[in-house]
RODODO-30254 format. One record per atom (N, C-alpha, C, O): residue number from 1; residue in three letters; chain; atom name; x, y, z. Coordinates in steps of 0.05 Angstrom, whole numbers, plus 5000, padded with zeros to 4 digits. Each point is the difference from the previous one (the first is absolute). Last residue first. Example, Ala and Ser with C-alpha at 12.3 -4.5 7.8 and 13.67 -1.06 7.14 Angstrom:
# residues 2
nugu; martor; vexmi; bakol; xx; yy; zz
2; SER; A; N; 5257; 4955; 5142
2; SER; A; CA; 5016; 5024; 5001
2; SER; A; C; 4985; 5022; 5014
2; SER; A; O; 5010; 5022; 5004
1; ALA; A; N; 4996; 4863; 4995
1; ALA; A; CA; 4982; 5024; 5000
1; ALA; A; C; 5018; 5024; 5000
1; ALA; A; O; 5021; 5000; 5013
//
This chain:
# residues 55
nugu; martor; vexmi; bakol; xx; yy; zz
55; ASN; A; N; 4976; 5587; 4843
55; ASN; A; CA; 5029; 5001; 5008
55; ASN; A; C; 5019; 5016; 5022
55; ASN; A; O; 5024; 4996; 5001
54; GLU; A; N; 4873; 5006; 4980
54; GLU; A; CA; 5014; 4968; 5017
54; GLU; A; C; 5024; 5008; 4988
54; GLU; A; O; 5009; 5009; 5021
53; GLN; A; N; 4955; 5072; 4975
53; GLN; A; CA; 4997; 4999; 5029
53; GLN; A; C; 5006; 4951; 5004
53; GLN; A; O; 5004; 4986; 5019
52; LEU; A; N; 4999; 5068; 4887
52; LEU; A; CA; 5010; 5013; 5027
52; LEU; A; C; 4995; 4989; 5028
52; LEU; A; O; 5020; 5005; 5014
51; GLY; A; N; 4951; 4958; 4911
51; GLY; A; CA; 5027; 5000; 5001
51; GLY; A; C; 5014; 5011; 5014
51; GLY; A; O; 5022; 4994; 5009
50; ARG; A; N; 4894; 5028; 4975
50; ARG; A; CA; 5000; 4974; 5023
50; ARG; A; C; 5025; 4985; 4989
50; ARG; A; O; 5000; 4976; 5006
49; GLN; A; N; 4985; 5101; 4965
49; GLN; A; CA; 4990; 5001; 5028
49; GLN; A; C; 4997; 4988; 5007
49; GLN; A; O; 4993; 5000; 5023
48; LEU; A; N; 5026; 5000; 4885
48; LEU; A; CA; 5009; 5018; 5020
48; LEU; A; C; 5000; 5001; 5030
48; LEU; A; O; 5019; 5010; 5014
47; ILE; A; N; 4910; 4953; 4931
47; ILE; A; CA; 5020; 4987; 5005
47; ILE; A; C; 5029; 5006; 5012
47; ILE; A; O; 5011; 4985; 5016
46; GLN; A; N; 4912; 5080; 4979
46; GLN; A; CA; 4993; 4963; 5017
46; GLN; A; C; 5021; 4981; 4999
46; GLN; A; O; 5007; 4987; 5019
45; HIS; A; N; 4991; 5094; 4924
45; HIS; A; CA; 5016; 5008; 5025
45; HIS; A; C; 5000; 4972; 5025
45; HIS; A; O; 5015; 4991; 5017
44; ALA; A; N; 4953; 5002; 4884
44; ALA; A; CA; 5030; 5010; 5008
44; ALA; A; C; 5008; 5002; 5017
44; ALA; A; O; 5022; 4993; 5006
43; ARG; A; N; 4890; 5003; 4984
43; ARG; A; CA; 5001; 4976; 4990
43; ARG; A; C; 5037; 4993; 5019
43; ARG; A; O; 5008; 4986; 5018
42; GLU; A; N; 4953; 5100; 4970
42; GLU; A; CA; 4990; 4987; 5020
42; GLU; A; C; 5001; 4979; 5000
42; GLU; A; O; 4989; 4991; 5021
41; LEU; A; N; 5030; 5043; 4896
41; LEU; A; CA; 5021; 5014; 5031
41; LEU; A; C; 4985; 4992; 5024
41; LEU; A; O; 5018; 5000; 5017
40; GLN; A; N; 4939; 4977; 4915
40; GLN; A; CA; 5026; 4991; 4993
40; GLN; A; C; 5015; 5002; 5019
40; GLN; A; O; 5015; 4984; 5011
39; GLU; A; N; 4890; 5066; 4982
39; GLU; A; CA; 5009; 4970; 5010
39; GLU; A; C; 5022; 4982; 5000
39; GLU; A; O; 4998; 4980; 5014
38; ALA; A; N; 4995; 5101; 4961
38; ALA; A; CA; 4988; 5006; 5024
38; ALA; A; C; 5009; 4975; 5016
38; ALA; A; O; 5014; 4994; 5019
37; GLU; A; N; 4988; 5016; 4884
37; GLU; A; CA; 5027; 5000; 5011
37; GLU; A; C; 4995; 5008; 5035
37; GLU; A; O; 5021; 5003; 5014
36; MET; A; N; 4896; 4979; 4932
36; MET; A; CA; 5021; 4974; 4996
36; MET; A; C; 5023; 5007; 5024
36; MET; A; O; 5004; 4987; 5020
35; GLU; A; N; 4934; 5094; 4973
35; GLU; A; CA; 4997; 4974; 5014
35; GLU; A; C; 5014; 4970; 5000
35; GLU; A; O; 5005; 4987; 5020
34; LEU; A; N; 5003; 5097; 4921
34; LEU; A; CA; 5018; 5001; 5022
34; LEU; A; C; 4999; 4977; 5018
34; LEU; A; O; 5019; 4988; 5010
33; ASP; A; N; 4976; 4986; 4899
33; ASP; A; CA; 4988; 5024; 5008
33; ASP; A; C; 5007; 5003; 5029
33; ASP; A; O; 5013; 4982; 5011
32; THR; A; N; 5028; 4951; 4924
32; THR; A; CA; 4985; 5004; 4991
32; THR; A; C; 4986; 5031; 5010
32; THR; A; O; 4998; 5018; 4984
31; ALA; A; N; 5093; 4914; 5027
31; ALA; A; CA; 4982; 5019; 5013
31; ALA; A; C; 4979; 5016; 4994
31; ALA; A; O; 5001; 5021; 5013
30; PRO; A; N; 5068; 4880; 4964
30; PRO; A; CA; 4998; 5031; 5003
30; PRO; A; C; 4973; 5026; 5002
30; PRO; A; O; 4985; 5003; 4981
29; GLN; A; N; 5065; 4898; 5045
29; GLN; A; CA; 4978; 5008; 4978
29; GLN; A; C; 4994; 5029; 5010
29; GLN; A; O; 4991; 5011; 5021
28; ALA; A; N; 5089; 4939; 5026
28; ALA; A; CA; 4992; 5000; 4975
28; ALA; A; C; 4968; 4999; 4966
28; ALA; A; O; 4996; 4993; 4977
27; PHE; A; N; 5037; 5025; 5127
27; PHE; A; CA; 5002; 5014; 4983
27; PHE; A; C; 5007; 4999; 4976
27; PHE; A; O; 5006; 5018; 4984
26; VAL; A; N; 4979; 4913; 5091
26; VAL; A; CA; 4983; 5031; 5000
26; VAL; A; C; 4997; 5019; 4974
26; VAL; A; O; 4979; 5008; 4990
25; HIS; A; N; 5088; 4922; 5007
25; HIS; A; CA; 4977; 4987; 4994
25; HIS; A; C; 4975; 5021; 5000
25; HIS; A; O; 4986; 5007; 4981
24; ASP; A; N; 5095; 5010; 5050
24; ASP; A; CA; 5005; 5009; 4974
24; ASP; A; C; 4970; 4986; 4978
24; ASP; A; O; 4992; 5005; 4978
23; LEU; A; N; 5021; 4995; 5127
23; LEU; A; CA; 4997; 5018; 4990
23; LEU; A; C; 5006; 5009; 4981
23; LEU; A; O; 5002; 5024; 4998
22; GLU; A; N; 5011; 4894; 5036
22; GLU; A; CA; 4978; 4997; 5000
22; GLU; A; C; 5002; 5033; 4999
22; GLU; A; O; 4983; 5000; 5018
21; ASP; A; N; 5091; 4975; 4957
21; ASP; A; CA; 4987; 4990; 4995
21; ASP; A; C; 4977; 4997; 4999
21; ASP; A; O; 4989; 4993; 4979
20; ALA; A; N; 5073; 5040; 5067
20; ALA; A; CA; 5000; 5010; 4988
20; ALA; A; C; 4985; 4994; 4976
20; ALA; A; O; 4996; 5018; 4984
19; LEU; A; N; 5017; 4946; 5094
19; LEU; A; CA; 4979; 5022; 5008
19; LEU; A; C; 5000; 5006; 4971
19; LEU; A; O; 4977; 5003; 4992
18; GLU; A; N; 5078; 4928; 5018
18; GLU; A; CA; 4967; 4993; 4989
18; GLU; A; C; 4994; 5030; 5007
18; GLU; A; O; 4985; 5008; 4983
17; GLY; A; N; 5097; 4996; 5023
17; GLY; A; CA; 4995; 4995; 4974
17; GLY; A; C; 4973; 5000; 4996
17; GLY; A; O; 4987; 5012; 4982
16; PRO; A; N; 5049; 5012; 5105
16; PRO; A; CA; 4991; 5005; 4984
16; PRO; A; C; 4997; 5004; 4980
16; PRO; A; O; 4993; 5022; 4992
15; THR; A; N; 4983; 4900; 5065
15; THR; A; CA; 5027; 5006; 4995
15; THR; A; C; 4988; 5031; 5003
15; THR; A; O; 4980; 5004; 5013
14; ILE; A; N; 4975; 4951; 5055
14; ILE; A; CA; 4987; 5013; 4971
14; ILE; A; C; 5038; 5015; 4998
14; ILE; A; O; 5013; 5015; 5014
13; SER; A; N; 4982; 4946; 5071
13; SER; A; CA; 4979; 4987; 4988
13; SER; A; C; 4990; 4996; 4974
13; SER; A; O; 4987; 4981; 4991
12; LEU; A; N; 5106; 5027; 5045
12; LEU; A; CA; 4993; 5011; 4992
12; LEU; A; C; 4963; 4993; 4995
12; LEU; A; O; 4994; 4988; 4979
11; ALA; A; N; 5076; 4991; 5097
11; ALA; A; CA; 5005; 4993; 4986
11; ALA; A; C; 4966; 5010; 4987
11; ALA; A; O; 4979; 4998; 5013
10; ASN; A; N; 5062; 5006; 5067
10; ASN; A; CA; 5020; 5015; 4986
10; ASN; A; C; 4987; 5001; 4975
10; ASN; A; O; 5003; 5020; 4987
9; PRO; A; N; 4962; 4927; 5087
9; PRO; A; CA; 4991; 5026; 5004
9; PRO; A; C; 5024; 5027; 4972
9; PRO; A; O; 4999; 5024; 4997
8; ASP; A; N; 4967; 4860; 5008
8; ASP; A; CA; 5013; 5040; 5001
8; ASP; A; C; 4993; 5009; 5002
8; ASP; A; O; 4978; 5003; 4991
7; ARG; A; N; 4962; 4921; 5031
7; ARG; A; CA; 5012; 5011; 4985
7; ARG; A; C; 5031; 5020; 5005
7; ARG; A; O; 5005; 5015; 5019
6; PRO; A; N; 4976; 4886; 5035
6; PRO; A; CA; 4985; 5030; 5000
6; PRO; A; C; 5008; 5020; 4981
6; PRO; A; O; 5024; 5006; 5002
5; LYS; A; N; 4966; 4878; 5000
5; LYS; A; CA; 5020; 5029; 5006
5; LYS; A; C; 4993; 5019; 4988
5; LYS; A; O; 4992; 5003; 4977
4; PRO; A; N; 4978; 4895; 5062
4; PRO; A; CA; 4994; 5020; 4990
4; PRO; A; C; 5023; 5028; 4995
4; PRO; A; O; 5012; 5011; 5019
3; VAL; A; N; 5010; 4888; 4981
3; VAL; A; CA; 4997; 5016; 5021
3; VAL; A; C; 4987; 5024; 4981
3; VAL; A; O; 5009; 5006; 4977
2; SER; A; N; 4980; 4898; 4988
2; SER; A; CA; 5006; 5012; 5011
2; SER; A; C; 5002; 5031; 5004
2; SER; A; O; 4985; 5014; 4987
1; MET; A; N; 5005; 4857; 5025
1; MET; A; CA; 5002; 5034; 5000
1; MET; A; C; 5014; 5018; 4991
1; MET; A; O; 5024; 4997; 5003
//
């Protein structure tokens, strides 16, 4: 039986490359109006916030 190992506190939960890929995906579609741009920026903000909180 293996012993459970705690998560390494120094390990990144999301890598900079993964973060960039997620942001690229958000901005892949051009915003055609202000509402779409606001939605894109909100999603990007959520991604960045998650990256900062988890790392």
